C-alpha positions as CSV (number, residue, x, y, z in Angstrom):
1,M,-10.6,0.8,54.2
2,S,-8.8,-2.6,55.0
3,Q,-6.1,-4.0,52.8
4,N,-8.1,-6.5,51.2
5,G,-10.4,-3.8,50.3
6,V,-7.1,-2.0,49.0
7,V,-5.9,-4.8,46.9
8,S,-9.5,-5.5,45.2
9,Q,-10.0,-2.2,44.1
10,T,-6.5,-1.9,42.7
11,F,-7.4,-5.0,41.1
12,R,-10.8,-4.0,39.7
13,A,-9.0,-0.1,38.3
14,L,-6.3,-2.2,36.4
15,V,-9.0,-5.0,35.0
16,E,-10.9,-1.6,33.7
17,S,-7.8,-0.1,32.4
18,A,-6.7,-3.4,30.7
19,D,-10.2,-3.9,29.3
20,R,-10.5,-0.1,27.9
21,K,-7.2,-0.8,26.0
22,F,-8.1,-4.0,24.7
23,A,-11.3,-2.9,23.2
24,R,-9.2,-0.6,21.2
25,V,-7.0,-3.2,19.7
26,R,-9.6,-5.9,19.3
27,D,-11.5,-3.0,16.6
28,L,-8.3,-2.7,14.9
29,P,-8.1,-3.9,11.0
30,L,-6.0,-6.9,10.7
31,Y,-3.9,-4.9,7.9
32,G,-2.2,-2.1,7.3
33,N,-0.6,0.8,9.4
34,R,1.3,-2.1,11.0
35,S,4.0,0.0,13.0
36,Q,1.0,1.7,14.5
37,N,-1.0,-1.4,15.2
38,Q,2.3,-2.6,17.0
39,H,2.4,0.1,19.0
40,Y,-0.9,-0.2,20.5
41,F,-0.6,-4.1,21.0
42,H,2.2,-3.1,23.3
43,K,0.3,-0.9,25.4
44,V,-2.4,-3.6,25.9
45,F,0.0,-6.0,26.4
46,K,1.5,-4.3,29.0
47,A,-1.6,-3.7,31.1
48,Y,-2.5,-6.9,31.0
49,M,0.8,-8.3,32.1
50,R,0.3,-5.7,34.8
51,L,-2.8,-7.3,35.8
52,W,-1.8,-10.8,35.4
53,K,0.9,-10.2,37.9
54,Y,-1.3,-8.3,40.4
55,Q,-3.5,-10.9,40.5
56,Q,-0.8,-13.6,40.9
57,E,1.2,-11.7,43.9
58,N,-2.5,-11.2,45.7
59,R,-4.1,-14.2,44.6
60,T,-5.1,-15.1,48.3
61,K,-6.3,-11.4,49.0
62,L,-8.8,-11.3,46.1
63,V,-9.6,-14.4,46.8
64,E,-10.9,-13.4,50.3
65,S,-12.4,-10.3,48.7
66,G,-14.8,-12.7,46.4
67,L,-12.6,-13.0,43.4
68,N,-14.2,-15.8,41.3
69,R,-12.4,-18.3,39.6
70,W,-13.9,-17.5,36.3
71,E,-13.0,-13.8,36.3
72,I,-8.9,-15.2,36.3
73,G,-10.1,-17.4,33.3
74,E,-11.6,-14.0,31.5
75,I,-8.6,-12.4,32.2
76,A,-6.4,-15.7,30.7
77,S,-9.1,-15.8,27.9
78,R,-8.3,-12.0,27.1
79,I,-4.7,-12.3,26.7
80,G,-5.0,-15.7,24.8
81,Q,-7.5,-13.5,22.4
82,L,-5.1,-10.7,22.2
83,Y,-2.4,-13.2,21.2
84,F,-4.4,-14.6,18.5
85,N,-5.5,-11.6,16.9
86,Q,-1.6,-10.3,17.1
87,Y,-1.1,-14.0,15.2
88,M,-3.6,-13.1,12.3
89,R,-2.1,-9.5,12.0
90,T,1.7,-10.8,11.8
91,S,1.4,-14.5,10.9
92,E,4.3,-15.1,13.6
93,A,3.9,-18.2,14.9
94,R,5.0,-17.7,18.4
95,F,1.7,-15.7,19.0
96,I,-0.4,-18.4,18.1
97,V,1.7,-20.7,20.4
98,E,1.0,-18.0,23.4
99,A,-2.4,-18.0,22.9
100,Y,-2.6,-21.9,23.0
101,V,-0.5,-21.9,26.0
102,F,-3.0,-19.9,27.7
103,Y,-6.1,-21.5,26.5
104,E,-4.4,-25.0,27.5
105,A,-4.1,-24.0,31.0
106,I,-7.6,-22.2,31.6
107,L,-8.8,-25.9,30.1
108,S,-6.7,-28.1,32.3
109,R,-7.1,-25.9,35.5
110,K,-11.0,-25.5,35.1
111,Y,-11.4,-21.5,35.6
112,F,-14.4,-22.0,34.2
113,E,-15.9,-24.8,35.8
114,G,-17.9,-24.6,39.2
115,A,-19.5,-21.1,38.3
116,K,-23.0,-20.7,39.4
117,V,-25.4,-22.8,37.2
118,R,-28.0,-19.4,36.8
119,D,-24.8,-17.1,35.5
120,L,-25.8,-16.9,32.2
121,G,-23.2,-14.1,31.7
122,V,-20.6,-16.3,32.8
123,R,-21.7,-18.9,30.5
124,F,-21.5,-17.1,27.5
125,K,-17.8,-16.3,28.4
126,E,-17.4,-20.2,28.7
127,L,-18.8,-20.8,25.4
128,R,-16.8,-18.0,23.7
129,F,-13.6,-19.6,25.4
130,Y,-14.5,-22.8,23.7
131,A,-15.2,-21.5,20.2
132,R,-11.8,-19.5,20.3
133,F,-9.8,-22.4,22.0
134,L,-11.0,-24.8,18.9
135,L,-10.0,-22.0,16.2
136,V,-6.6,-21.7,17.8
137,S,-6.4,-25.7,17.9
138,L,-7.3,-26.3,14.5
139,I,-4.7,-23.6,13.2
140,L,-2.2,-25.4,15.0
141,N,-3.1,-29.0,14.1
142,R,-3.7,-30.0,17.5
143,T,-6.0,-32.9,16.5
144,E,-6.5,-34.6,19.7
145,M,-7.0,-31.4,21.8
146,V,-9.5,-30.7,18.9
147,K,-11.5,-33.8,19.4
148,L,-11.8,-33.3,23.0
149,L,-12.6,-29.4,22.7
150,V,-15.4,-30.7,20.2
151,D,-17.1,-33.4,22.9
152,Q,-16.9,-30.8,25.5
153,F,-18.2,-27.9,23.7
154,R,-21.2,-30.2,22.4
155,D,-21.7,-30.7,26.0
156,L,-21.7,-27.5,27.5
157,V,-24.1,-26.4,24.9
158,E,-26.6,-28.8,25.6
159,D,-25.9,-28.4,29.4
160,C,-26.8,-24.3,28.5
161,K,-30.0,-25.2,26.8
162,A,-31.1,-27.4,29.9
163,N,-30.5,-25.0,32.3
164,F,-31.3,-21.8,30.8
165,R,-34.9,-22.7,28.7
166,E,-35.9,-19.1,28.5
167,T,-32.4,-18.6,26.3
168,N,-32.2,-19.6,22.7
169,F,-29.1,-21.0,21.9
170,K,-29.7,-21.8,18.3
171,E,-26.5,-20.1,17.3
172,W,-24.0,-21.7,19.4
173,K,-25.8,-25.0,18.4
174,L,-24.8,-24.0,14.4
175,V,-21.6,-23.4,16.0
176,V,-21.3,-26.8,17.0
177,Q,-22.5,-28.3,13.6
178,E,-19.7,-26.1,11.9
179,I,-17.1,-27.4,13.9
180,V,-18.1,-30.9,13.5
181,R,-18.7,-30.6,9.7
182,F,-15.4,-28.8,9.6
183,T,-13.5,-31.4,11.7
184,K,-15.1,-34.2,9.5
185,V,-13.9,-32.8,6.1
186,D,-10.2,-32.0,7.5
187,T,-9.6,-35.8,9.2
188,A,-10.9,-37.5,6.2
189,F,-7.1,-38.0,5.4
190,T,-5.2,-37.5,8.8
191,N,-2.0,-38.0,9.6
192,I,-0.2,-38.1,5.9
193,R,1.8,-35.1,6.3
194,P,1.5,-31.2,7.3
195,L,-0.4,-28.6,5.0
196,R,2.5,-26.5,6.5
197,Y,6.1,-26.3,4.8
198,C,8.1,-28.6,6.2
199,A,11.8,-28.5,6.0
200,M,12.1,-32.0,6.4
201,L,9.3,-33.2,3.4
202,D,9.5,-30.3,1.3
203,S,13.3,-29.6,1.0
204,H,14.4,-32.1,-1.9
205,P,18.3,-33.2,-1.0
206,A,19.2,-34.1,-4.8
207,S,18.0,-30.7,-6.0
208,I,19.2,-28.0,-3.2
209,P,22.4,-27.7,-5.1
210,Y,20.4,-26.1,-7.9
211,V,17.8,-24.2,-6.2
212,S,20.6,-22.8,-3.6
213,R,22.5,-21.7,-7.0
214,F,19.5,-20.3,-8.8
215,H,19.6,-16.6,-9.4
216,A,17.4,-14.7,-12.0
217,K,18.1,-11.0,-12.7
218,K,15.2,-10.1,-10.7
219,V,14.7,-11.9,-7.1
220,L,11.3,-11.0,-5.7
221,K,10.7,-11.7,-1.6
222,F,7.6,-13.1,-0.7
223,K,6.1,-11.0,2.4
224,D,2.3,-10.6,2.3
225,A,-1.0,-12.5,1.0
226,I,-4.8,-11.7,0.5
227,L,-6.5,-14.8,1.3
228,T,-10.4,-15.3,0.8
229,S,-13.1,-17.3,-0.5
230,Y,-16.9,-16.8,-0.8
231,H,-19.4,-19.7,-1.8
232,R,-22.6,-20.7,-0.5
233,N,-22.8,-23.5,1.7
234,E,-18.8,-23.9,2.1
235,V,-17.9,-25.7,4.9
236,K,-16.1,-23.0,7.8
237,F,-15.7,-22.7,11.3
238,A,-16.1,-18.8,12.8
239,E,-14.7,-16.9,9.9
240,L,-12.2,-19.5,8.7
241,T,-13.3,-21.3,5.9
242,L,-11.8,-24.5,4.3
243,D,-10.2,-23.2,1.5
244,T,-8.6,-20.2,3.3
245,Y,-7.7,-22.2,6.2
246,R,-5.8,-24.8,3.8
247,M,-4.1,-21.8,1.9
248,L,-3.3,-20.3,5.2
249,Q,-1.5,-23.1,6.2
250,C,0.4,-24.2,3.1
251,L,1.9,-20.6,3.3
252,E,3.5,-20.9,6.8
253,W,6.4,-22.8,8.2
254,E,5.9,-26.3,10.2
255,P,7.4,-25.5,13.5
256,S,10.2,-27.9,14.3
257,G,11.8,-26.5,17.5
258,S,11.5,-28.3,21.0
259,F,8.9,-25.4,22.1
260,Y,6.5,-27.2,19.9
261,Q,6.6,-30.6,20.7
262,K,2.9,-31.6,21.0
263,R,2.2,-33.1,24.6
264,P,-0.4,-35.5,25.2
265,V,-3.8,-34.2,25.6
266,L,-5.6,-35.6,28.9
267,P,-9.6,-35.0,29.3
268,N,-10.5,-32.9,32.1
269,D,-10.9,-34.6,35.9
270,R,-14.6,-34.4,36.5
271,S,-14.5,-36.2,39.7
272,G,-15.5,-33.1,41.3
273,A,-11.9,-32.8,43.6
274,S,-11.5,-29.4,44.6
275,I,-8.5,-27.3,43.2
276,D,-6.2,-25.2,45.1
277,H,-6.0,-21.8,43.9
278,S,-4.6,-20.0,46.2
279,G,-0.9,-19.9,44.8
280,A,0.3,-18.1,41.7
281,S,-0.7,-19.6,38.4
282,G,2.5,-20.8,37.4
283,V,1.1,-23.0,34.7
284,I,0.3,-19.8,32.8
285,D,3.5,-17.5,31.9
286,I,3.4,-14.2,30.1
287,N,7.0,-14.4,28.4
288,F,6.6,-12.0,25.5
289,V,10.1,-10.8,25.8
290,A,11.2,-14.5,25.3
291,D,12.4,-15.3,22.0
292,M,9.8,-18.7,21.2
293,T,10.2,-18.1,17.4
294,D,12.0,-21.4,16.2
295,P,15.9,-20.1,15.2
296,T,15.9,-22.6,12.3
297,L,13.0,-20.8,10.4
298,P,12.6,-17.5,8.4
299,P,9.6,-15.6,9.3
300,N,6.0,-16.8,7.9
301,P,4.7,-14.4,5.4
302,R,2.1,-12.1,6.6
303,K,-1.3,-13.3,5.3
304,A,-4.7,-10.9,5.4
305,V,-7.4,-13.7,5.9
306,L,-10.8,-11.8,4.7
307,Y,-14.1,-13.6,5.4
308,R,-17.0,-13.1,2.8
309,P,-15.7,-9.6,2.1
310,S,-17.9,-7.1,0.2
311,V,-16.0,-6.0,-3.3
312,T,-15.0,-2.6,-2.3
313,H,-13.3,-4.2,1.3
314,L,-11.5,-6.6,-0.8
315,L,-10.4,-4.0,-3.1
316,A,-9.5,-1.5,0.0
317,V,-7.2,-4.2,1.7
318,I,-5.6,-4.8,-1.7
319,A,-4.6,-1.4,-2.0
320,T,-3.6,-0.7,1.2
321,I,-1.4,-3.7,1.0
322,C,-0.2,-2.4,-2.2
323,E,0.5,0.9,-0.8
324,E,2.8,-0.5,2.1
325,L,4.6,-3.2,0.0
326,P,8.6,-3.2,0.3
327,P,10.7,-2.9,-2.5
328,E,11.6,-5.8,-4.9
329,S,8.7,-7.5,-3.1
330,I,5.7,-9.6,-4.4
331,M,1.8,-10.1,-3.0
332,L,0.0,-13.2,-3.4
333,I,-3.8,-12.8,-3.9
334,Y,-6.0,-16.0,-3.3
335,L,-9.7,-15.6,-4.8
336,S,-12.1,-18.6,-4.3
337,A,-15.4,-17.8,-5.4
338,S,-18.5,-18.6,-7.9
339,G,-18.6,-17.0,-11.1
340,R,-22.5,-17.7,-10.7
341,A,-24.6,-15.1,-8.9
342,G,-27.8,-17.3,-9.0
343,P,-30.8,-17.1,-11.1
344,S,-31.1,-13.2,-11.1
345,S,-27.2,-12.9,-12.4
346,V,-28.0,-11.7,-16.0
347,S,-30.5,-9.5,-15.0
348,Q,-27.9,-8.1,-12.5
349,V,-25.5,-7.6,-15.2
350,E,-27.8,-5.8,-17.3
351,N,-28.7,-3.2,-14.6
352,S,-25.3,-2.9,-13.6
353,G,-24.7,0.2,-16.0
354,G,-22.5,1.3,-18.9
355,S,-20.7,-1.0,-21.1
356,R,-22.2,-4.2,-19.1
357,R,-25.7,-3.8,-20.2
358,S,-26.4,-6.6,-22.5
359,S,-28.8,-9.4,-23.7
360,N,-28.8,-12.8,-22.0
361,S,-27.7,-14.5,-25.3
362,K,-24.7,-12.3,-25.8
363,I,-23.5,-12.9,-22.3
364,I,-23.9,-16.4,-22.4
365,S,-22.3,-16.4,-26.0
366,R,-19.5,-14.1,-24.8
367,I,-18.8,-16.6,-21.5
368,S,-18.6,-19.7,-23.7
369,H,-16.1,-17.8,-26.1
370,K,-14.0,-16.8,-23.5
371,Q,-13.7,-20.4,-21.4
372,N,-12.9,-22.2,-24.6
373,S,-10.2,-19.8,-25.2
374,S,-6.6,-20.8,-23.8
375,T,-5.0,-17.7,-25.0
376,P,-5.7,-14.1,-24.1
377,E,-8.3,-12.5,-26.3
378,F,-7.2,-9.8,-28.7
379,H,-9.6,-7.4,-31.1
380,V,-9.1,-4.1,-33.0
381,N,-5.5,-3.4,-34.0
382,G,-4.3,-6.8,-31.8
383,K,-5.3,-4.7,-28.6
384,K,-8.1,-5.5,-26.3
385,E,-11.2,-3.6,-25.6
386,S,-11.8,-2.1,-22.4
387,S,-15.3,-3.7,-22.2
388,D,-13.5,-7.5,-22.0
389,Y,-12.2,-6.6,-18.6
390,Y,-15.7,-6.0,-17.5
391,E,-17.8,-9.0,-18.9
392,N,-17.2,-12.1,-16.7
393,Y,-16.6,-11.6,-12.8
394,L,-16.6,-13.4,-9.5
395,W,-19.6,-13.5,-7.5
396,L,-18.8,-11.7,-3.9
397,G,-22.3,-11.5,-2.3
398,P,-25.6,-13.0,-1.0
399,R,-28.3,-14.3,-3.0
400,G,-30.1,-11.4,-5.0
401,H,-28.2,-8.4,-4.8
402,S,-26.8,-6.5,-7.1
403,G,-24.0,-6.1,-9.8
404,S,-21.9,-4.0,-6.9
405,N,-21.0,-7.8,-5.8
406,N,-19.2,-8.8,-9.0
407,L,-15.6,-8.5,-8.9
408,Y,-14.1,-8.1,-12.5
409,P,-10.4,-8.9,-13.9
410,G,-10.5,-4.9,-14.7
411,D,-11.1,-4.4,-10.9
412,I,-7.2,-6.2,-10.3
413,L,-6.0,-4.2,-13.1
414,P,-4.9,-1.0,-11.3
415,F,-2.8,-3.6,-8.6
416,T,-0.5,-4.9,-11.5
417,R,1.7,-1.7,-10.7
418,R,3.1,-4.2,-8.3
419,P,4.5,-7.7,-8.5
420,L,1.1,-10.2,-7.9
421,F,1.1,-13.8,-7.7
422,L,-2.5,-14.1,-8.7
423,I,-4.4,-17.8,-7.7
424,I,-8.3,-17.5,-9.1
425,D,-10.1,-20.3,-8.0
426,S,-13.4,-20.4,-9.9
427,D,-16.1,-21.8,-12.5
428,N,-14.9,-18.8,-14.1
429,S,-11.5,-17.9,-13.3
430,H,-10.4,-18.2,-17.2
431,A,-12.1,-14.6,-17.5
432,F,-9.2,-13.5,-15.6
433,K,-6.7,-14.9,-19.1
434,V,-7.5,-10.9,-20.0
435,L,-5.1,-9.6,-17.4
436,H,-2.1,-11.2,-19.1
437,G,-0.3,-8.5,-21.3
438,A,-2.5,-5.7,-20.1
439,E,-0.6,-5.2,-16.4
440,R,0.0,-1.5,-15.7
441,G,3.8,-2.2,-14.6
442,E,4.8,-5.5,-13.8
443,T,3.7,-9.0,-15.5
444,A,1.3,-10.9,-13.1
445,A,1.6,-14.7,-12.5
446,L,-1.5,-16.1,-12.7
447,L,-2.4,-19.6,-11.9
448,L,-6.1,-20.2,-12.9
449,S,-8.2,-23.1,-11.7
450,P,-10.0,-25.5,-14.2
451,L,-13.6,-24.5,-14.6
452,R,-15.1,-27.7,-13.0
453,P,-13.8,-30.1,-10.7
454,A,-13.1,-33.9,-11.9
455,F,-13.7,-36.8,-9.8
456,K,-14.6,-40.7,-10.7
457,D,-17.9,-40.4,-9.1
458,P,-19.5,-37.6,-11.2
459,S,-21.8,-37.2,-8.2
460,S,-18.9,-35.7,-5.8
461,A,-18.3,-32.9,-8.4
462,E,-21.7,-31.4,-7.2
463,T,-21.0,-31.0,-3.5
464,T,-19.2,-28.4,-2.0
465,Q,-18.4,-30.7,1.1
466,Y,-15.1,-30.9,0.5
467,G,-13.6,-27.5,-0.4
468,S,-12.2,-26.8,-3.7
469,Q,-10.6,-29.5,-5.6
470,F,-7.9,-26.9,-7.3
471,T,-7.0,-25.5,-3.5
472,F,-6.8,-29.0,-2.4
473,F,-4.1,-29.6,-5.0
474,L,-2.4,-26.8,-4.4
475,T,-2.4,-27.7,-0.7
476,A,-2.6,-31.3,-0.2
477,P,-1.5,-32.9,-3.7
478,L,-1.7,-36.5,-2.4
479,Q,-4.9,-36.3,-0.8
480,A,-6.6,-34.4,-3.6
481,F,-5.1,-37.3,-5.8
482,C,-6.9,-39.6,-3.8
483,Q,-10.2,-37.8,-3.4
484,M,-10.4,-37.3,-7.2
485,V,-10.1,-41.1,-8.1
486,G,-12.4,-42.3,-5.0
487,L,-9.8,-43.6,-2.3
488,S,-10.4,-43.2,0.8
489,S,-7.8,-42.9,3.8
490,S,-8.9,-46.7,5.0
491,D,-8.0,-47.8,1.7
492,H,-4.5,-48.1,2.1
493,D,-1.9,-48.3,5.0
494,A,0.7,-45.9,6.1
495,D,3.5,-47.1,4.3
496,A,1.3,-46.9,1.3
497,Y,1.0,-43.2,1.4
498,N,4.6,-42.7,2.6
499,D,5.7,-44.5,-0.2
500,A,3.2,-42.4,-2.7
501,E,4.3,-39.2,-1.2
502,T,8.1,-40.0,-1.9
503,I,7.0,-40.7,-5.6
504,L,6.0,-37.1,-5.2
505,S,8.9,-35.4,-3.6
506,T,11.3,-37.5,-6.2
507,S,9.3,-36.1,-8.6
508,F,9.2,-32.5,-7.3
509,S,12.9,-32.5,-7.0
510,E,13.4,-33.7,-10.7
511,W,11.3,-30.6,-11.5
512,E,12.9,-28.3,-9.6
513,V,16.2,-29.0,-11.3
514,I,14.5,-28.8,-14.8
515,L,13.2,-25.2,-13.8
516,C,16.3,-23.9,-12.4
517,T,18.3,-25.2,-15.7
518,S,15.6,-24.0,-18.3
519,T,16.6,-21.3,-20.7
520,S,13.0,-20.7,-21.5
521,L,12.0,-19.9,-18.1
522,D,9.5,-16.7,-18.0
523,L,11.1,-13.9,-15.7
524,V,8.1,-14.0,-14.0
525,W,8.4,-17.2,-12.9
526,A,12.4,-17.0,-12.2
527,Q,11.8,-14.0,-10.0
528,V,9.8,-16.2,-7.5
529,L,11.4,-19.4,-7.8
530,S,13.9,-19.1,-4.9
531,D,10.9,-18.5,-2.4
532,P,9.9,-21.9,-0.8
533,F,6.0,-21.5,-0.6
534,L,5.9,-20.1,-4.4
535,R,7.9,-22.7,-5.6
536,R,6.0,-25.4,-3.9
537,L,2.9,-24.0,-5.3
538,I,4.1,-23.9,-8.9
539,L,5.4,-28.0,-8.7
540,R,1.9,-28.6,-7.2
541,F,0.2,-26.8,-10.3
542,I,2.2,-28.8,-12.5
543,L,1.1,-32.1,-11.1
544,C,-2.3,-31.1,-10.8
545,R,-2.6,-30.0,-14.7
546,C,-1.1,-33.3,-16.1
547,V,-2.9,-35.3,-13.4
548,L,-6.1,-33.6,-15.0
549,C,-5.2,-33.9,-18.6
550,L,-4.4,-37.4,-18.2
551,F,-7.8,-38.2,-15.8
552,C,-10.4,-36.3,-18.1
553,P,-11.0,-36.8,-21.8
554,P,-9.2,-35.0,-24.4
555,E,-12.4,-33.2,-25.5
556,D,-13.4,-31.7,-22.4
557,S,-9.8,-30.4,-21.7
558,E,-10.6,-26.8,-21.6
559,H,-12.8,-27.1,-18.9
560,Y,-11.0,-29.6,-16.8
561,L,-7.2,-28.0,-17.2
562,P,-5.9,-25.2,-14.8
563,V,-3.8,-22.3,-16.9
564,C,-1.1,-20.6,-16.1
565,L,0.0,-17.2,-17.5
566,P,2.7,-16.4,-18.5
567,Q,3.6,-20.3,-19.7
568,L,5.5,-22.4,-17.9
569,P,8.1,-24.2,-20.0
570,N,7.4,-27.0,-22.3
571,S,9.4,-29.5,-20.3
572,V,7.3,-29.5,-17.6
573,S,4.0,-29.6,-19.8
574,P,1.5,-32.2,-19.1
575,K,2.5,-33.6,-22.2
576,S,6.2,-33.7,-21.1
577,E,7.4,-37.6,-20.0
578,V,9.2,-36.6,-17.0
579,V,6.1,-35.1,-15.5
580,Q,3.5,-37.7,-17.4
581,S,5.8,-40.6,-15.8
582,C,4.9,-39.3,-12.1
583,V,1.3,-39.7,-12.5
584,R,2.0,-42.9,-14.1
585,R,3.9,-44.1,-10.9
586,L,1.7,-42.6,-8.6
587,A,-1.5,-44.3,-10.3
588,D,0.3,-47.7,-10.5
589,H,1.4,-47.6,-7.0
590,L,-2.1,-46.7,-5.4
591,G,-3.9,-49.4,-8.2
592,V,-5.7,-46.9,-10.1
593,A,-3.8,-46.7,-13.4
594,N,-7.4,-47.5,-15.2
595,C,-8.5,-43.7,-14.0
596,F,-6.1,-42.8,-16.4
597,H,-5.2,-42.4,-20.3
598,L,-1.8,-43.6,-20.0
599,S,0.6,-44.6,-22.6
600,D,2.6,-48.0,-22.7
601,T,5.7,-46.0,-22.6
């Protein structure tokens, strides 16, 4: 066998070995058994590192033996996918940055271009590459790259339809529609500020001494989060919905190291000029050992992002992460879902057995009674009845399925043996108030959304095209405020928005000092106040509650106000002058004071 033949045979063997290991890692769950998963990741990574170096060192001989450029692109794409999967497991920024580096190099080196037009298999690989690169670019907020990729992705799908008329590309057309819809919503308020926690924007100099000195009797570390949303027709791309996308970013640090400086995005050269691919890659450098993390930032909390999970799957994930939760740590659970199961919901509850069998009128009366109550319900001898935990629910399922898709407050109770920070965003969120006081070991921190969104234009309240309003307030409060009162990004210049952000920043700083010096702050909030992510969520909740309190008619407040349990101090209540003054200044600055019930003081 010739030397080129030996090189080619060795290369193919390395490809097969790496692909087998990749298949094992790809199918591993994104949560649980982290040390074992890390072991598998290292094994598959070493296999691809060996493969990549081999093709770099023997590129000329491999090309002479018939190696195609798309094969190099496929290897690089697998490595990028490997990095992205590891990012989803660990939330470590270095992994998603490495994925971006590989995908960007594939695009700039045009590894998939020039493939035979009739090679359908290669075209599918190219389509998958674009979809994955789009997802990575979205999460990293590379807006210009996303725009470029959307255009090229759309062109590629049209080209495939034209050249493979016997093949149905309907699913890929839907993917294009998804990303166009997603980016249209996501860029409605562009270039205001990142959703991620930015040390420059989210650390308030005036309150830093109070936060740094604050120390509760018990301090919990925020290490893990579970994020899921399940709504019909919700805006999504791939398996990332708009609500979970916003929460995912809200619970990460905005990188500030030089490694993350964004480079300009240049469109591909389509002049047809030949590209020399005989040398080593150079651009794509596997650098797993190098420390690419920003040394100025602590690690991101790990996040399990679940796309449309079944109730049993969701509970299994919560149980797994609870079991592995380190001592003195707290887990955040974010659930965004409807409390309505559709036309057949009543019969589904009746047929689900046990104490849940009840008539239509009884269910409706109980729901309305619960929703109109701002305090936990107590019954015989001051104790809640067990049936209270299984009356109302979140709906995690497609239309027309059985009551097995109902997530009840009682389903969460077993996990309150560990500290929980629970965010429920639903039109039936207040049903989860029954958890307060019924915990099995640790008092849970509860942030419960309003039962209805509030908008200046009532027609906006019926749409799901912008994601949840409550989640928007928790992740991008100024944008949520503007959306609520009907302002668009074109209504004010950048300076006006920057000044509005300054108003919020100044107010958040004041509220931090109030919380840190309060003698009536419940331990549940005090034990997480030192964590920047959870503290920021609490501050934004305070803003959201006051904004909605002053925006909505007082007689409708029960439906339009969010709830926190245990209660936060009165000094930061919606009636507090220090909190109301923030909303007043913001409304005056943006010229929308007429939308609010503001006093003259």
